[in-house]
PyMOL CGO cylinders between C-alpha atoms (Angstrom):
from pymol import cmd
from pymol.cgo import CYLINDER

trace = [
    CYLINDER, -5.38, -0.46, -7.07, -4.04, -2.61, -9.70, 0.3, 1, 1, 1, 1, 1, 1,
    CYLINDER, -4.04, -2.61, -9.70, -4.40, -6.30, -9.20, 0.3, 1, 1, 1, 1, 1, 1,
    CYLINDER, -4.40, -6.30, -9.20, -2.81, -9.16, -10.88, 0.3, 1, 1, 1, 1, 1, 1,
    CYLINDER, -2.81, -9.16, -10.88, -4.89, -12.48, -11.16, 0.3, 1, 1, 1, 1, 1, 1,
    CYLINDER, -4.89, -12.48, -11.16, -2.65, -15.08, -12.36, 0.3, 1, 1, 1, 1, 1, 1,
    CYLINDER, -2.65, -15.08, -12.36, -2.39, -18.82, -12.54, 0.3, 1, 1, 1, 1, 1, 1,
    CYLINDER, -2.39, -18.82, -12.54, 0.62, -20.72, -13.07, 0.3, 1, 1, 1, 1, 1, 1,
    CYLINDER, 0.62, -20.72, -13.07, 1.18, -24.44, -14.59, 0.3, 1, 1, 1, 1, 1, 1,
    CYLINDER, 1.18, -24.44, -14.59, 3.96, -26.71, -15.49, 0.3, 1, 1, 1, 1, 1, 1,
    CYLINDER, 3.96, -26.71, -15.49, 4.31, -27.34, -18.98, 0.3, 1, 1, 1, 1, 1, 1,
    CYLINDER, 4.31, -27.34, -18.98, 4.62, -30.97, -20.26, 0.3, 1, 1, 1, 1, 1, 1,
    CYLINDER, 4.62, -30.97, -20.26, 6.33, -31.69, -23.76, 0.3, 1, 1, 1, 1, 1, 1,
    CYLINDER, 6.33, -31.69, -23.76, 7.20, -29.18, -26.47, 0.3, 1, 1, 1, 1, 1, 1,
    CYLINDER, 7.20, -29.18, -26.47, 3.59, -28.66, -28.26, 0.3, 1, 1, 1, 1, 1, 1,
    CYLINDER, 3.59, -28.66, -28.26, 3.76, -25.02, -27.35, 0.3, 1, 1, 1, 1, 1, 1,
    CYLINDER, 3.76, -25.02, -27.35, 6.67, -24.21, -29.37, 0.3, 1, 1, 1, 1, 1, 1,
    CYLINDER, 6.67, -24.21, -29.37, 4.92, -24.45, -32.55, 0.3, 1, 1, 1, 1, 1, 1,
    CYLINDER, 4.92, -24.45, -32.55, 2.13, -22.01, -31.26, 0.3, 1, 1, 1, 1, 1, 1,
    CYLINDER, 2.13, -22.01, -31.26, 4.37, -19.32, -30.00, 0.3, 1, 1, 1, 1, 1, 1,
    CYLINDER, 4.37, -19.32, -30.00, 3.93, -16.12, -31.91, 0.3, 1, 1, 1, 1, 1, 1,
    CYLINDER, 3.93, -16.12, -31.91, 6.79, -14.21, -30.17, 0.3, 1, 1, 1, 1, 1, 1,
    CYLINDER, 6.79, -14.21, -30.17, 9.65, -14.71, -27.91, 0.3, 1, 1, 1, 1, 1, 1,
    CYLINDER, 9.65, -14.71, -27.91, 11.07, -12.15, -25.44, 0.3, 1, 1, 1, 1, 1, 1,
    CYLINDER, 11.07, -12.15, -25.44, 14.27, -12.37, -23.61, 0.3, 1, 1, 1, 1, 1, 1,
    CYLINDER, 14.27, -12.37, -23.61, 14.17, -11.46, -19.92, 0.3, 1, 1, 1, 1, 1, 1,
    CYLINDER, 14.17, -11.46, -19.92, 16.55, -10.88, -17.36, 0.3, 1, 1, 1, 1, 1, 1,
    CYLINDER, 16.55, -10.88, -17.36, 15.25, -10.21, -13.90, 0.3, 1, 1, 1, 1, 1, 1,
    CYLINDER, 15.25, -10.21, -13.90, 16.31, -9.89, -10.28, 0.3, 1, 1, 1, 1, 1, 1,
    CYLINDER, 16.31, -9.89, -10.28, 15.15, -9.00, -6.75, 0.3, 1, 1, 1, 1, 1, 1,
    CYLINDER, 15.15, -9.00, -6.75, 16.04, -6.28, -4.38, 0.3, 1, 1, 1, 1, 1, 1,
    CYLINDER, 16.04, -6.28, -4.38, 14.82, -8.33, -1.44, 0.3, 1, 1, 1, 1, 1, 1,
    CYLINDER, 14.82, -8.33, -1.44, 14.69, -11.90, -0.60, 0.3, 1, 1, 1, 1, 1, 1,
    CYLINDER, 14.69, -11.90, -0.60, 11.93, -14.52, -0.17, 0.3, 1, 1, 1, 1, 1, 1,
    CYLINDER, 11.93, -14.52, -0.17, 13.01, -14.78, 3.57, 0.3, 1, 1, 1, 1, 1, 1,
    CYLINDER, 13.01, -14.78, 3.57, 12.21, -11.12, 4.10, 0.3, 1, 1, 1, 1, 1, 1,
    CYLINDER, 12.21, -11.12, 4.10, 8.53, -11.86, 2.73, 0.3, 1, 1, 1, 1, 1, 1,
    CYLINDER, 8.53, -11.86, 2.73, 8.14, -15.11, 4.58, 0.3, 1, 1, 1, 1, 1, 1,
    CYLINDER, 8.14, -15.11, 4.58, 9.18, -13.64, 7.86, 0.3, 1, 1, 1, 1, 1, 1,
    CYLINDER, 9.18, -13.64, 7.86, 7.07, -10.62, 7.71, 0.3, 1, 1, 1, 1, 1, 1,
    CYLINDER, 7.07, -10.62, 7.71, 9.97, -8.17, 7.33, 0.3, 1, 1, 1, 1, 1, 1,
    CYLINDER, 9.97, -8.17, 7.33, 8.50, -7.00, 3.98, 0.3, 1, 1, 1, 1, 1, 1,
    CYLINDER, 8.50, -7.00, 3.98, 5.08, -7.09, 2.55, 0.3, 1, 1, 1, 1, 1, 1,
    CYLINDER, 5.08, -7.09, 2.55, 6.09, -6.62, -1.15, 0.3, 1, 1, 1, 1, 1, 1,
    CYLINDER, 6.09, -6.62, -1.15, 8.70, -8.13, -3.60, 0.3, 1, 1, 1, 1, 1, 1,
    CYLINDER, 8.70, -8.13, -3.60, 10.82, -5.40, -5.48, 0.3, 1, 1, 1, 1, 1, 1,
    CYLINDER, 10.82, -5.40, -5.48, 11.63, -6.69, -9.06, 0.3, 1, 1, 1, 1, 1, 1,
    CYLINDER, 11.63, -6.69, -9.06, 13.88, -5.07, -11.75, 0.3, 1, 1, 1, 1, 1, 1,
    CYLINDER, 13.88, -5.07, -11.75, 13.24, -6.59, -15.06, 0.3, 1, 1, 1, 1, 1, 1,
    CYLINDER, 13.24, -6.59, -15.06, 14.81, -5.90, -18.74, 0.3, 1, 1, 1, 1, 1, 1,
    CYLINDER, 14.81, -5.90, -18.74, 12.49, -7.43, -21.27, 0.3, 1, 1, 1, 1, 1, 1,
    CYLINDER, 12.49, -7.43, -21.27, 14.29, -6.98, -24.58, 0.3, 1, 1, 1, 1, 1, 1,
    CYLINDER, 14.29, -6.98, -24.58, 15.04, -3.19, -25.03, 0.3, 1, 1, 1, 1, 1, 1,
    CYLINDER, 15.04, -3.19, -25.03, 12.35, -2.14, -22.31, 0.3, 1, 1, 1, 1, 1, 1,
    CYLINDER, 12.35, -2.14, -22.31, 13.09, -1.93, -18.40, 0.3, 1, 1, 1, 1, 1, 1,
    CYLINDER, 13.09, -1.93, -18.40, 10.61, -1.92, -15.57, 0.3, 1, 1, 1, 1, 1, 1,
    CYLINDER, 10.61, -1.92, -15.57, 10.67, -1.78, -11.66, 0.3, 1, 1, 1, 1, 1, 1,
    CYLINDER, 10.67, -1.78, -11.66, 7.81, -3.98, -10.25, 0.3, 1, 1, 1, 1, 1, 1,
    CYLINDER, 7.81, -3.98, -10.25, 6.31, -4.29, -6.82, 0.3, 1, 1, 1, 1, 1, 1,
    CYLINDER, 6.31, -4.29, -6.82, 3.99, -7.27, -6.00, 0.3, 1, 1, 1, 1, 1, 1,
    CYLINDER, 3.99, -7.27, -6.00, 2.26, -7.66, -2.69, 0.3, 1, 1, 1, 1, 1, 1,
    CYLINDER, 2.26, -7.66, -2.69, 3.26, -10.91, -0.78, 0.3, 1, 1, 1, 1, 1, 1,
    CYLINDER, 3.26, -10.91, -0.78, -0.19, -12.81, -0.85, 0.3, 1, 1, 1, 1, 1, 1,
    CYLINDER, -0.19, -12.81, -0.85, 0.17, -16.20, -2.21, 0.3, 1, 1, 1, 1, 1, 1,
    CYLINDER, 0.17, -16.20, -2.21, -2.24, -17.54, -4.54, 0.3, 1, 1, 1, 1, 1, 1,
    CYLINDER, -2.24, -17.54, -4.54, -3.55, -16.12, -7.79, 0.3, 1, 1, 1, 1, 1, 1,
    CYLINDER, -3.55, -16.12, -7.79, -4.56, -12.59, -6.66, 0.3, 1, 1, 1, 1, 1, 1,
    CYLINDER, -4.56, -12.59, -6.66, -2.07, -10.06, -5.53, 0.3, 1, 1, 1, 1, 1, 1,
    CYLINDER, -2.07, -10.06, -5.53, -1.60, -6.23, -6.05, 0.3, 1, 1, 1, 1, 1, 1,
    CYLINDER, -1.60, -6.23, -6.05, 1.06, -5.42, -8.50, 0.3, 1, 1, 1, 1, 1, 1,
    CYLINDER, 1.06, -5.42, -8.50, 2.48, -2.09, -9.60, 0.3, 1, 1, 1, 1, 1, 1,
    CYLINDER, 2.48, -2.09, -9.60, 4.72, -1.70, -12.77, 0.3, 1, 1, 1, 1, 1, 1,
    CYLINDER, 4.72, -1.70, -12.77, 6.74, 1.23, -13.79, 0.3, 1, 1, 1, 1, 1, 1,
    CYLINDER, 6.74, 1.23, -13.79, 8.94, 1.73, -16.95, 0.3, 1, 1, 1, 1, 1, 1,
    CYLINDER, 8.94, 1.73, -16.95, 12.49, 2.91, -16.09, 0.3, 1, 1, 1, 1, 1, 1,
    CYLINDER, 12.49, 2.91, -16.09, 15.63, 3.75, -18.14, 0.3, 1, 1, 1, 1, 1, 1,
    CYLINDER, 15.63, 3.75, -18.14, 17.57, 0.60, -19.38, 0.3, 1, 1, 1, 1, 1, 1,
    CYLINDER, 17.57, 0.60, -19.38, 20.76, 2.02, -17.78, 0.3, 1, 1, 1, 1, 1, 1,
    CYLINDER, 20.76, 2.02, -17.78, 19.06, 2.27, -14.57, 0.3, 1, 1, 1, 1, 1, 1,
    CYLINDER, 19.06, 2.27, -14.57, 17.76, -1.26, -14.67, 0.3, 1, 1, 1, 1, 1, 1,
    CYLINDER, 17.76, -1.26, -14.67, 21.36, -2.60, -15.43, 0.3, 1, 1, 1, 1, 1, 1,
    CYLINDER, 21.36, -2.60, -15.43, 22.67, -0.90, -12.41, 0.3, 1, 1, 1, 1, 1, 1,
    CYLINDER, 22.67, -0.90, -12.41, 19.82, -2.15, -10.22, 0.3, 1, 1, 1, 1, 1, 1,
    CYLINDER, 19.82, -2.15, -10.22, 20.31, -5.73, -11.57, 0.3, 1, 1, 1, 1, 1, 1,
    CYLINDER, 20.31, -5.73, -11.57, 23.93, -5.38, -10.32, 0.3, 1, 1, 1, 1, 1, 1,
    CYLINDER, 23.93, -5.38, -10.32, 22.34, -4.72, -6.70, 0.3, 1, 1, 1, 1, 1, 1,
    CYLINDER, 22.34, -4.72, -6.70, 20.24, -7.79, -6.63, 0.3, 1, 1, 1, 1, 1, 1,
    CYLINDER, 20.24, -7.79, -6.63, 20.39, -9.68, -3.55, 0.3, 1, 1, 1, 1, 1, 1,
    CYLINDER, 20.39, -9.68, -3.55, 20.03, -13.06, -5.11, 0.3, 1, 1, 1, 1, 1, 1,
    CYLINDER, 20.03, -13.06, -5.11, 20.94, -14.54, -8.63, 0.3, 1, 1, 1, 1, 1, 1,
    CYLINDER, 20.94, -14.54, -8.63, 19.36, -13.12, -11.83, 0.3, 1, 1, 1, 1, 1, 1,
    CYLINDER, 19.36, -13.12, -11.83, 16.96, -15.00, -13.53, 0.3, 1, 1, 1, 1, 1, 1,
    CYLINDER, 16.96, -15.00, -13.53, 17.41, -15.34, -17.19, 0.3, 1, 1, 1, 1, 1, 1,
    CYLINDER, 17.41, -15.34, -17.19, 14.48, -16.75, -19.23, 0.3, 1, 1, 1, 1, 1, 1,
    CYLINDER, 14.48, -16.75, -19.23, 12.73, -16.80, -22.60, 0.3, 1, 1, 1, 1, 1, 1,
    CYLINDER, 12.73, -16.80, -22.60, 9.11, -15.68, -22.49, 0.3, 1, 1, 1, 1, 1, 1,
    CYLINDER, 9.11, -15.68, -22.49, 7.03, -17.36, -25.54, 0.3, 1, 1, 1, 1, 1, 1,
    CYLINDER, 7.03, -17.36, -25.54, 3.66, -15.84, -26.03, 0.3, 1, 1, 1, 1, 1, 1,
    CYLINDER, 3.66, -15.84, -26.03, 1.13, -18.13, -27.02, 0.3, 1, 1, 1, 1, 1, 1,
    CYLINDER, 1.13, -18.13, -27.02, -2.67, -17.24, -27.92, 0.3, 1, 1, 1, 1, 1, 1,
    CYLINDER, -2.67, -17.24, -27.92, -5.08, -20.08, -27.11, 0.3, 1, 1, 1, 1, 1, 1,
    CYLINDER, -5.08, -20.08, -27.11, -9.01, -19.79, -27.34, 0.3, 1, 1, 1, 1, 1, 1,
    CYLINDER, -9.01, -19.79, -27.34, -9.13, -16.13, -26.38, 0.3, 1, 1, 1, 1, 1, 1,
    CYLINDER, -9.13, -16.13, -26.38, -6.45, -15.97, -23.72, 0.3, 1, 1, 1, 1, 1, 1,
    CYLINDER, -6.45, -15.97, -23.72, -2.58, -15.17, -23.91, 0.3, 1, 1, 1, 1, 1, 1,
    CYLINDER, -2.58, -15.17, -23.91, -0.36, -17.51, -22.26, 0.3, 1, 1, 1, 1, 1, 1,
    CYLINDER, -0.36, -17.51, -22.26, 3.17, -16.85, -21.32, 0.3, 1, 1, 1, 1, 1, 1,
    CYLINDER, 3.17, -16.85, -21.32, 5.25, -19.70, -21.44, 0.3, 1, 1, 1, 1, 1, 1,
    CYLINDER, 5.25, -19.70, -21.44, 8.74, -19.06, -19.40, 0.3, 1, 1, 1, 1, 1, 1,
    CYLINDER, 8.74, -19.06, -19.40, 11.74, -21.21, -20.41, 0.3, 1, 1, 1, 1, 1, 1,
    CYLINDER, 11.74, -21.21, -20.41, 14.20, -20.82, -17.74, 0.3, 1, 1, 1, 1, 1, 1,
    CYLINDER, 14.20, -20.82, -17.74, 18.00, -20.59, -18.39, 0.3, 1, 1, 1, 1, 1, 1,
    CYLINDER, 18.00, -20.59, -18.39, 21.06, -20.73, -16.36, 0.3, 1, 1, 1, 1, 1, 1,
    CYLINDER, 21.06, -20.73, -16.36, 20.87, -22.39, -13.04, 0.3, 1, 1, 1, 1, 1, 1,
    CYLINDER, 20.87, -22.39, -13.04, 16.93, -22.61, -13.63, 0.3, 1, 1, 1, 1, 1, 1,
    CYLINDER, 16.93, -22.61, -13.63, 17.38, -24.52, -16.88, 0.3, 1, 1, 1, 1, 1, 1,
    CYLINDER, 17.38, -24.52, -16.88, 15.08, -27.43, -17.43, 0.3, 1, 1, 1, 1, 1, 1,
    CYLINDER, 15.08, -27.43, -17.43, 12.23, -25.48, -15.73, 0.3, 1, 1, 1, 1, 1, 1,
    CYLINDER, 12.23, -25.48, -15.73, 9.23, -24.46, -18.14, 0.3, 1, 1, 1, 1, 1, 1,
    CYLINDER, 9.23, -24.46, -18.14, 6.18, -22.87, -16.64, 0.3, 1, 1, 1, 1, 1, 1,
    CYLINDER, 6.18, -22.87, -16.64, 2.95, -21.26, -18.26, 0.3, 1, 1, 1, 1, 1, 1,
    CYLINDER, 2.95, -21.26, -18.26, 1.05, -18.33, -16.99, 0.3, 1, 1, 1, 1, 1, 1,
    CYLINDER, 1.05, -18.33, -16.99, -2.22, -17.09, -17.71, 0.3, 1, 1, 1, 1, 1, 1,
    CYLINDER, -2.22, -17.09, -17.71, -3.53, -13.56, -16.53, 0.3, 1, 1, 1, 1, 1, 1,
    CYLINDER, -3.53, -13.56, -16.53, -7.15, -13.40, -15.96, 0.3, 1, 1, 1, 1, 1, 1,
    CYLINDER, -7.15, -13.40, -15.96, -9.86, -10.62, -15.38, 0.3, 1, 1, 1, 1, 1, 1,
    CYLINDER, -9.86, -10.62, -15.38, -11.56, -12.24, -12.59, 0.3, 1, 1, 1, 1, 1, 1,
    CYLINDER, -11.56, -12.24, -12.59, -10.47, -15.00, -10.27, 0.3, 1, 1, 1, 1, 1, 1,
    CYLINDER, -10.47, -15.00, -10.27, -13.49, -17.11, -11.36, 0.3, 1, 1, 1, 1, 1, 1,
    CYLINDER, -13.49, -17.11, -11.36, -13.00, -16.59, -15.16, 0.3, 1, 1, 1, 1, 1, 1,
    CYLINDER, -13.00, -16.59, -15.16, -13.05, -19.76, -17.20, 0.3, 1, 1, 1, 1, 1, 1,
    CYLINDER, -13.05, -19.76, -17.20, -10.27, -20.65, -19.62, 0.3, 1, 1, 1, 1, 1, 1,
    CYLINDER, -10.27, -20.65, -19.62, -9.41, -23.65, -21.70, 0.3, 1, 1, 1, 1, 1, 1,
    CYLINDER, -9.41, -23.65, -21.70, -6.13, -25.02, -21.11, 0.3, 1, 1, 1, 1, 1, 1,
    CYLINDER, -6.13, -25.02, -21.11, -3.98, -26.06, -23.95, 0.3, 1, 1, 1, 1, 1, 1,
    CYLINDER, -3.98, -26.06, -23.95, -2.80, -29.70, -24.02, 0.3, 1, 1, 1, 1, 1, 1,
    CYLINDER, -2.80, -29.70, -24.02, 0.77, -28.89, -23.08, 0.3, 1, 1, 1, 1, 1, 1,
    CYLINDER, 0.77, -28.89, -23.08, -0.42, -27.57, -19.73, 0.3, 1, 1, 1, 1, 1, 1,
    CYLINDER, -0.42, -27.57, -19.73, 0.28, -29.68, -16.83, 0.3, 1, 1, 1, 1, 1, 1,
    CYLINDER, 0.28, -29.68, -16.83, -0.22, -29.48, -13.06, 0.3, 1, 1, 1, 1, 1, 1,
    CYLINDER, -0.22, -29.48, -13.06, -1.05, -26.27, -11.51, 0.3, 1, 1, 1, 1, 1, 1,
    CYLINDER, -1.05, -26.27, -11.51, 1.55, -24.68, -9.38, 0.3, 1, 1, 1, 1, 1, 1,
    CYLINDER, 1.55, -24.68, -9.38, -0.01, -21.25, -8.34, 0.3, 1, 1, 1, 1, 1, 1,
    CYLINDER, -0.01, -21.25, -8.34, 0.00, -21.91, -4.83, 0.3, 1, 1, 1, 1, 1, 1,
    CYLINDER, 0.00, -21.91, -4.83, 3.58, -23.51, -4.65, 0.3, 1, 1, 1, 1, 1, 1,
    CYLINDER, 3.58, -23.51, -4.65, 5.76, -20.66, -3.73, 0.3, 1, 1, 1, 1, 1, 1,
    CYLINDER, 5.76, -20.66, -3.73, 8.99, -22.45, -4.77, 0.3, 1, 1, 1, 1, 1, 1,
    CYLINDER, 8.99, -22.45, -4.77, 7.89, -21.81, -8.41, 0.3, 1, 1, 1, 1, 1, 1,
    CYLINDER, 7.89, -21.81, -8.41, 7.69, -18.12, -7.75, 0.3, 1, 1, 1, 1, 1, 1,
    CYLINDER, 7.69, -18.12, -7.75, 10.54, -16.16, -9.65, 0.3, 1, 1, 1, 1, 1, 1,
    CYLINDER, 10.54, -16.16, -9.65, 11.48, -14.59, -6.33, 0.3, 1, 1, 1, 1, 1, 1,
    CYLINDER, 11.48, -14.59, -6.33, 12.02, -18.13, -4.88, 0.3, 1, 1, 1, 1, 1, 1,
    CYLINDER, 12.02, -18.13, -4.88, 13.73, -19.26, -7.97, 0.3, 1, 1, 1, 1, 1, 1,
    CYLINDER, 13.73, -19.26, -7.97, 16.50, -16.47, -7.67, 0.3, 1, 1, 1, 1, 1, 1,
    CYLINDER, 16.50, -16.47, -7.67, 17.45, -17.53, -4.32, 0.3, 1, 1, 1, 1, 1, 1,
    CYLINDER, 17.45, -17.53, -4.32, 17.13, -21.32, -4.79, 0.3, 1, 1, 1, 1, 1, 1,
    CYLINDER, 17.13, -21.32, -4.79, 17.44, -22.10, -8.50, 0.3, 1, 1, 1, 1, 1, 1,
    CYLINDER, 17.44, -22.10, -8.50, 15.76, -25.29, -9.99, 0.3, 1, 1, 1, 1, 1, 1,
    CYLINDER, 15.76, -25.29, -9.99, 19.23, -26.59, -10.37, 0.3, 1, 1, 1, 1, 1, 1,
    CYLINDER, 19.23, -26.59, -10.37, 19.40, -27.06, -6.46, 0.3, 1, 1, 1, 1, 1, 1,
    CYLINDER, 19.40, -27.06, -6.46, 16.08, -28.87, -6.22, 0.3, 1, 1, 1, 1, 1, 1,
    CYLINDER, 16.08, -28.87, -6.22, 16.34, -32.80, -5.61, 0.3, 1, 1, 1, 1, 1, 1,
    CYLINDER, 16.34, -32.80, -5.61, 14.16, -35.17, -7.53, 0.3, 1, 1, 1, 1, 1, 1,
    CYLINDER, 14.16, -35.17, -7.53, 11.19, -35.26, -5.36, 0.3, 1, 1, 1, 1, 1, 1,
    CYLINDER, 11.19, -35.26, -5.36, 10.93, -31.42, -5.58, 0.3, 1, 1, 1, 1, 1, 1,
    CYLINDER, 10.93, -31.42, -5.58, 10.90, -31.49, -9.24, 0.3, 1, 1, 1, 1, 1, 1,
    CYLINDER, 10.90, -31.49, -9.24, 8.19, -34.02, -9.35, 0.3, 1, 1, 1, 1, 1, 1,
]
cmd.load_cgo(trace, "trace")
C-alpha cells in the first residue's frame, strides 16, 4: 500500500526563490468536497491534476496529519481537462517550485487566483520520524491544520479567510 509521509509549512520571505531549480504550473480540482470527508460520507479525496503536460488522477485517504495512503495514476491530458470541468469546488492554480536543501526535496507551492498570497512548503519523508534540516525560509508547521489542505482551499480559498485565520 503506497503511503505518503508529508509535512507542510508556511513560507516566510522570498529566500526560496533563488534556490528553486524548477517551476511546474499546476491546475487541480476535486471530484468530492471536504465536507464529504469530514462527515464520513467518503474516506478518500479524489483529485485531478494537470502538471505541465502531464495529468494524474490521485486518491488520498482522509486521515489528517503527516501520513496517509496515496494512489497516483497517470491519465490522458484530455481526460484530465474533462474531469477538471466536473470538479465540485474551484480549481486550484499554483506554481510548484522545486528546491533541494540538505538532502531533501522541498516543494514550494505559490498559489494563484483565489488563493493568491498563500505560499506553503512541503517535504515528503521516507519515515515519520525522519530528521530533516529546514531552510531559513520555512515558517510555522501547518501539517495538522486542515484549512491548508488543497481540498479545503478549493472549497474555501485563502481570499475568503479573515486576518485571524491567516495568522
